[in-house]
Each structure stands twice: as C-alpha cells, then as structure tokens.
C-alpha positions, 0 to 999 in steps of 0.5 A: 731671366734664365727661362726667357733666354733658354726660351730664345736659344730654343726659338732661334735653334727651331728658326735655323733648323726650319730653315736648312730642312726647308732648304733640303726640301727645295733641293729634292723639289729641284732634283725631281723638276730638272729631271722631270724636265730633262727626261721630256726632251730626252728619255736617255736620260732615265736609262739605267746606264744614265742613273748608274753613271749620275750615282757613281760621279756622286758618290765621290763628290758625296764622300767628298762633301760629308768631310767638308760639312764637318769641317765647315761647321767649326767655321773653318774651310778645308780646300785642299781636298781635291789634292788630297784626293789627287795624291791618294788615288796616285799612291794607291795606284803606285802601290796596287801597280807594284803588289797586284795582290793586295785586297781592295780592302787594304786599298781603302785603308791605305787612302784613308791613312794617305788622306788622314795624314795630310787632313792632321797636317791642316789641323795642326798647322790651323791650331798651333800656327793659329793661321786661317784655315783658308789660307792653310788649305789654299797652301796644301792645295799647291803642296799637296799637288806639288808632292803628286807631280813630283812623285808621278814624274810626268807618268800616269797609272793605267787601268792595264797596270792596276790589279783586275780586282779593284777595277772589277770593284769600281764597277760591281754592285750588291743587288744593283747598287754599286759598291762606290754609292754604297761606301758613300751611303755608309759614310753619310749615315755614320757622320750623320749619326754621329754629328746629330747624336753623340756629344763630339758632334755637337760640340763642333756646331758649339764651335761654329756657333761660337768658339770663345763661348765653346772654350768658356764651356771648357770644349776643347775647340783646338784639339777638335779642329784637328780631328775635323781636318783629319776627318776631312782629310780621310774622307778624302783618301777614301774618295782618291780611291774611289776615284782610281776604281771608277776612272782606272787611269790616274795621273797628279792631276787627278781630282784638280778643280774638285775644292770648288765643287765640294764647298759648293755642294756643301754651301748649296745643301745648307751648310753655312759658311759662317759655321754653326748649322747644317747637315752632311744630309744636306751636304751630300744632297748638294752633291748630287743636284750638281752631279744632275745639273752636270748630267743634264747639261751634257745631255741637253747639249747646252754649253759646259760653261752654264754649269759653272754660272749655275753653281755659282749663282746657287753658292750666292743664293745660298749665302745670301739666304743664310746671311737674311735669316741670320739677320732676321734672327738676331733682329727677333732676339733683340726684341725678345730681350727688350721684353725681358 
C-alpha cells in the first residue's frame, strides 16, 4: 500500500510542478509578445532609458514580490508591505537627512531592521493571536501608515536633503546593470535557493499544502509562520530603501497601493493563493510582466485604467487555473486510490 501512495504523491507534485513551469513559460512568452508589439508601435520603447526605467521599477516590485511569495507559500498573505515600504523609506530618509555621512550599507541595514520589526509584529499576532493573516495585515496596513503620517507631520523629505552618495547609489550601475537591479537579483537567487534546497524552505511548502499534516510531521508551524512574515517585512523594508534611493523624494504616502500589485505579481507568477506551491522566480517574472504592462500602456498612450483592468483579469485567470488544476489532481488521486 505504501508504494502506490508514494507514487500518487509524486504524481501530484509532478503535475503541479509542470503547471507552474508552464505558467512561468507563459509569462515569458507574454513578455516577448508584448514587448515586440509595443516596439513596433513605438521604437522608443526599446531605448536604453526605457529599459532602464522598466528594470528599476521591476527591482522594487520584485523584492516585495519575493517576500510576498514566501508568506503566500505558507497559506498566508501580507497586505501591509506597501505601508512597511513607506515607513522604512521615511525612516531611512530621516536618518540620512540628520546624518549625511552615513554609508549606504547602513541605510540598507536600517531599512531591513525597520521592516523586520514590522514583519515580526505581523507574525507574532498571527501566531499567538490565532487571527487570520488577512485580517491582521489589513489592520497593520493602516497602523503602519498611520505611524508614517504621524511621524511625517505633513512634511516630506526632498532630494536636496539627502546625501549625494545615497542618491548616486540609486542611479549608479555595475557593468551597465543598476545597483537596485543587482540587489533584487541577489534577493531572488538567495530566496529561491533556500526555498528549494534547504529544509526550512521545504517546511514552508509543507505548511502551505497541509498545516495539520505539517504539525503531525513535527514541523514547527508557528515559528515558521513568524519567520515567513519577518522575511516579508524585512524585504519590504529593503524595498523602502531602494524606493528612497530611486525617487529621492519621500513622504508619508510612499508605497500606497503597492500591496495590490505585489499580490498580483505573486499570483500571476504562479504562487497559489491556497499555499503550498509556487516560486520566487515566478513571482519576480510576474513583477516584470506587470511593470512592462504599465510601461507599454503609457507608451501606447492608453488610459491607465486599463492597466488595473488587465491586472485584475490576470489575477482571476491565475486563480481559476490554480483551482482547475487542484480539482483535476484531486479527482486523479481519488481514481488511483480506488484502484489500490
């Protein structure tokens, strides 16, 4: 009896793995078609500056999407990432305004720390309060934003108040690749390797597939949930620093609305809303697709309303595809069990 069960579990993983690899391939194909079409309508879309702007925009969204993917894999969600980004950006901006001699590395670490504290708050409330993550992070979305508005007091930090080294970091590149993009790639690679090759990462997938079974298997679900939210918060804090470095001007409203694009990037990239499957690679590709869509619509002089409509349609299609495959896999497993 053991062998057939192991075989069906392996078959299920193979089917789901094939689905999400196909999803990622579909995103790449959609990107190629979209870029090719837009370039034929306006060749400036493939100019060096345009590509640079797309990559910089993707870098910030991809860092957020990686953290969101880690949380969603555990069958949770973090809606506070936009507010954490804004709080981190304003905190780091205030720190640099008062201490212009601080190295950029210190700014990055400060942003990570601010975000980690916010993520720890989310994780602790979800874990010990036994409150759904959707409710908790919806509350902290407004709470963290309220802290930002109270701290800012209606003021904003302008580029001329920030040190030149920090602003230069936002514009500088290595071998033609912007620093912000390199940081996003490093984040994606590290998170992808940990989730795929290390026990802690595999435990997150097990939790998302079945929290009850994970507990019975000895996995510390509560601890891992807290760690997942801490990672999401820390990466949102890092994204806040990248946001401040890129735009130079920071106010209490920074990052408003980002949470919806982040969730969309993860879902479109193949991270299942029901947990247990997906990858940070797919989430990052989703971030790139959404950024390209926004840029393409602007170049084609199409109302930005259509961007929201397209993103909404992509989310619905992604959720529908996930649900359809889950139902088909469940039916397949029932048939196989019936023959055992």
